[in-house]
C-alpha positions in Angstrom: 73.6 69.2 17.9 70.7 70.5 15.9 68.1 67.8 16.1 64.6 69.0 16.9 61.4 67.0 17.7 58.3 67.2 15.6 55.1 68.5 17.0 52.5 66.3 18.5 48.8 66.9 18.6 48.5 65.0 21.9 49.1 67.0 25.0 48.9 64.8 28.0 49.3 66.1 31.6 52.8 66.9 32.6 53.8 64.8 35.6 50.2 64.4 36.6 49.7 68.2 37.2 46.2 68.6 35.6 43.8 70.1 38.1 46.4 71.1 40.7 44.9 73.6 43.2 45.6 77.3 42.9 45.7 78.1 46.6 47.7 76.9 49.5 50.7 75.8 47.4 54.1 77.3 48.2 55.5 79.6 45.5 58.5 77.3 45.0 56.3 74.3 44.5 54.0 76.2 42.1 57.1 77.3 40.0 58.2 73.7 39.8 54.8 72.7 38.5 54.7 75.4 35.9 58.3 74.6 34.7 57.5 70.9 34.4 54.4 71.7 32.3 56.2 74.3 30.3 59.2 72.1 29.6 56.9 69.5 28.1 54.9 72.1 26.1 58.0 73.8 24.7 59.6 70.4 24.0 56.6 69.1 22.1 55.8 72.2 20.1 58.7 74.6 20.1 58.6 78.1 21.5 56.8 79.5 18.5 53.8 77.2 18.8 53.8 76.5 22.5 50.6 77.7 24.2 50.6 79.6 27.5 47.0 78.7 27.9 47.8 75.0 27.6 50.6 75.3 30.2 48.3 77.1 32.6 45.5 74.6 32.0 47.8 71.6 32.8 48.9 73.2 36.0 45.4 74.3 37.0 46.2 78.0 37.2 45.3 81.1 35.1 47.5 82.6 32.3 48.0 85.8 34.4 49.6 83.7 37.1 52.2 82.4 34.6 53.0 86.0 33.7 53.2 87.0 37.4 55.7 84.2 38.0 57.8 84.5 34.8 57.0 87.8 33.2 56.3 86.5 29.7 56.4 83.5 27.4 60.0 84.3 26.7 60.8 84.5 30.4 59.2 81.1 30.9 61.2 79.5 28.0 64.4 81.0 29.4 63.7 79.6 32.8 63.2 76.1 31.2 66.4 76.5 29.2 68.5 77.6 32.2 67.2 74.5 34.1 68.1 71.9 31.6 71.2 73.2 29.8 73.6 73.5 32.8 72.6 70.0 34.0 73.4 68.5 30.6 76.7 70.4 30.4 77.7 69.2 33.9 76.7 65.6 33.2 78.7 65.5 30.0 81.8 67.1 31.6 81.7 64.6 34.4 81.4 61.7 32.0 84.3 63.0 29.9 86.6 63.5 32.8 85.8 60.2 34.5 89.0 58.2 35.0 88.3 55.2 32.8 89.2 53.8 29.4 89.0 56.4 26.7 87.1 54.0 24.5 84.2 54.0 27.0 83.8 57.7 27.0 81.1 57.8 24.2 79.0 55.4 26.2 79.5 57.3 29.4 78.4 60.5 27.7 75.3 58.9 26.3 74.4 57.4 29.6 74.8 60.8 31.3 72.6 62.5 28.8 69.9 59.9 29.2 70.1 60.2 33.0 69.5 63.9 32.9 66.5 63.5 30.5 65.0 60.5 32.3 62.1 62.4 33.9 61.5 64.9 31.1 62.8 63.9 27.7 61.2 66.9 26.0 63.8 69.1 27.7 66.3 68.2 25.0 64.1 69.9 22.4 63.9 73.0 24.6 67.6 73.4 24.2 67.6 72.4 20.5 64.5 74.3 19.5 64.4 75.1 15.8 61.6 77.6 16.1 63.7 80.2 17.8 64.3 83.1 15.5 68.0 83.9 14.8 68.9 87.3 16.1 66.6 87.1 19.1 67.7 87.0 22.7 66.2 83.5 23.1 68.1 82.2 20.1 71.4 83.7 21.5 70.8 82.1 24.9 70.2 78.7 23.4 73.2 79.0 21.1 75.5 79.8 24.1 74.6 76.5 25.7 74.7 74.6 22.4 78.2 75.9 21.7 79.4 74.7 25.1 78.1 71.2 24.4 79.5 71.4 20.8 82.9 72.3 22.2 82.8 69.3 24.5 81.9 67.1 21.6 84.8 68.6 19.5 87.2 68.0 22.4 86.0 64.4 22.9 86.1 63.3 19.3 89.6 64.9 18.7 90.9 63.0 21.8 89.4 59.8 20.5 91.1 60.2 17.1 94.4 61.1 18.7 94.2 57.9 20.7 94.3 56.1 17.3 97.2 58.2 16.0 95.0 60.5 13.9 95.6 64.3 14.3 93.8 65.4 11.1 91.6 68.4 12.2 89.1 67.8 9.4 88.7 64.2 10.4 88.0 65.4 14.0 85.5 68.0 12.7 83.7 65.4 10.6 83.5 63.0 13.5 82.2 65.7 15.8 79.3 66.3 13.4 78.6 62.5 13.2 78.6 62.3 16.9 76.3 65.3 17.6 73.9 64.1 15.0 73.9 60.6 16.5 73.2 61.9 20.0 70.2 64.0 18.8 68.9 61.1 16.7 69.1 58.7 19.7 67.2 61.1 22.0 64.6 61.5 19.2 64.2 57.8 19.0 64.0 57.5 22.7 61.1 60.0 22.9 59.2 57.8 20.5 59.6 54.8 22.8 58.5 56.0 26.2 58.6 52.5 27.6 62.4 52.6 27.4 64.2 53.9 30.5 67.5 55.7 30.7 69.0 52.4 31.8 67.5 50.6 28.8 68.9 53.2 26.5 72.4 53.0 28.0 72.4 49.2 27.6 71.1 49.5 24.0 73.8 52.0 23.1 76.5 49.8 24.7 75.4 47.1 22.3 75.3 49.4 19.3 78.7 50.8 20.0 80.2 47.4 20.4 78.7 46.4 17.1 80.1 49.5 15.4 83.5 48.8 16.8 83.3 45.2 15.6 
């Protein structure tokens, strides 16, 4: 899935963190605040254009504190990546292995993805960040997680086609690309409609899938 979100000039506070105090807050809580702000910043602008100063300002700390906690901008991005990617993988795996009708698997997977992203939709664009330069450690780390999700998509679409008596590997590969592009497009649409909850999106996708199936 290679869909990325466009940049936005607006940078609202992440989870109401603007002006948070710098003293008397446990380290674990401070890290949570920083990661929440960073996830939003990286998701909005990509690693290349994300501002450490903006992240620090939204949490109410200094830039040096970000480096004390995470070492570098790259270290902070990796911490965000390792937070969202395993959750998405686990949710998709659970949706795919759920004992229910195979025809309902696409909807279960979409619902699982929306559930993971409910509180921070920009996290999707941390994983699918087009500003990461090929050949870098960051790009390699993101690619590892993307390949895992891509493999799950390949398995799911092949199983779906086999259920209809179709064993053509090229058909399966084509459908996988259709599916991954669709998931990315739906998440992108969702981020442009912040009033829509994960439950709203799940219901919408149920209607869309029903219409496609006829």
